C-alpha positions as CSV (number, residue, x, y, z in Angstrom):
1,M,99.0,52.2,94.0
2,Q,95.3,51.8,94.2
3,Q,93.4,51.9,90.8
4,S,91.1,54.7,92.3
5,K,94.2,56.8,93.1
6,T,95.6,56.2,89.8
7,I,92.6,57.3,87.8
8,L,92.4,60.4,89.9
9,T,96.2,61.1,89.4
10,L,96.1,60.5,85.7
11,T,93.0,62.7,85.3
12,I,95.0,65.6,87.0
13,D,97.9,64.7,84.9
14,L,95.8,64.8,81.6
15,L,94.2,68.2,82.9
16,A,97.8,69.7,83.5
17,N,99.1,68.5,80.1
18,G,96.3,70.0,78.1
19,G,94.4,66.9,77.4
20,F,91.0,68.5,77.9
21,S,92.0,72.1,76.7
22,H,89.7,71.6,73.6
23,L,86.6,71.2,76.0
24,K,84.3,74.0,76.8
25,D,84.9,76.3,79.8
26,D,82.2,74.9,81.6
27,E,83.0,71.2,81.0
28,I,86.6,72.0,82.3
29,S,85.1,73.8,85.3
30,A,83.0,70.8,86.2
31,L,86.0,68.5,85.9
32,H,88.0,70.8,88.2
33,H,85.0,70.9,90.7
34,L,84.7,67.1,90.7
35,I,88.4,66.7,91.3
36,V,88.3,69.1,94.4
37,R,85.2,67.3,95.9
38,L,86.5,63.7,95.5
39,Q,87.8,61.8,98.3
40,E,89.8,58.7,98.2
41,P,89.4,55.8,97.6
42,L,87.0,56.6,94.8
43,T,83.8,54.8,94.4
44,T,83.4,52.8,91.2
45,I,80.8,55.4,90.0
46,Q,83.4,58.2,90.5
47,Q,86.1,56.3,88.7
48,N,83.7,55.6,85.9
49,L,82.7,59.4,85.8
50,L,86.4,60.5,85.5
51,L,87.0,57.7,82.9
52,T,84.2,59.4,80.8
53,F,86.2,62.5,80.8
54,W,89.1,60.5,79.5
55,N,86.7,59.6,76.3
56,N,87.1,63.2,75.4
57,A,90.8,63.7,76.0
58,D,92.9,65.0,73.1
59,A,95.9,62.8,72.7
60,A,97.7,65.0,70.1
61,N,99.9,66.8,72.5
62,L,100.0,64.4,75.5
63,P,103.4,63.0,76.6
64,A,103.6,59.4,75.3
65,A,104.3,58.1,78.7
66,L,101.1,59.6,80.0
67,L,99.1,58.4,77.1
68,Y,100.5,54.9,77.5
69,R,99.5,54.9,81.3
70,C,96.1,56.2,80.6
71,N,95.5,53.6,77.7
72,A,96.7,50.8,80.0
73,V,94.0,51.6,82.6
74,L,91.5,51.9,79.9
75,Q,92.4,48.6,78.5
76,Q,92.2,47.0,81.9
77,R,88.7,48.4,82.3
78,G,87.6,47.2,79.0
79,R,87.4,50.7,77.4
80,N,88.8,51.9,74.2
81,P,92.2,53.7,74.4
82,I,92.5,57.5,74.0
83,E,94.4,57.5,70.9
84,E,91.7,55.5,69.0
85,L,89.0,57.9,70.0
86,N,90.6,60.6,68.2
87,V,91.0,59.2,64.8
88,G,89.1,61.1,62.2
89,I,87.1,59.5,59.5
90,E,88.2,60.5,56.1
91,M,85.8,60.8,53.3
92,Y,86.9,60.2,49.7
């Protein structure tokens, strides 16, 4: 599977599994509109735009297999994994 198709498919899976449910309605709406307008193969700019949404994904309730696949793509692209982005800083 082409990486651009993988990124689009995984973005749709993240959306379907509540990975973006914590975002504001207008942000989710923008993601929906973006997905509808995209045509494959995605350009590098389009891929990076979708991966930017991944930076805001909530890993708390995602299926482990989906999180693993997303993090593998992120690692290949030199980005931080989703799970590390959601680690809170505790103050003592």
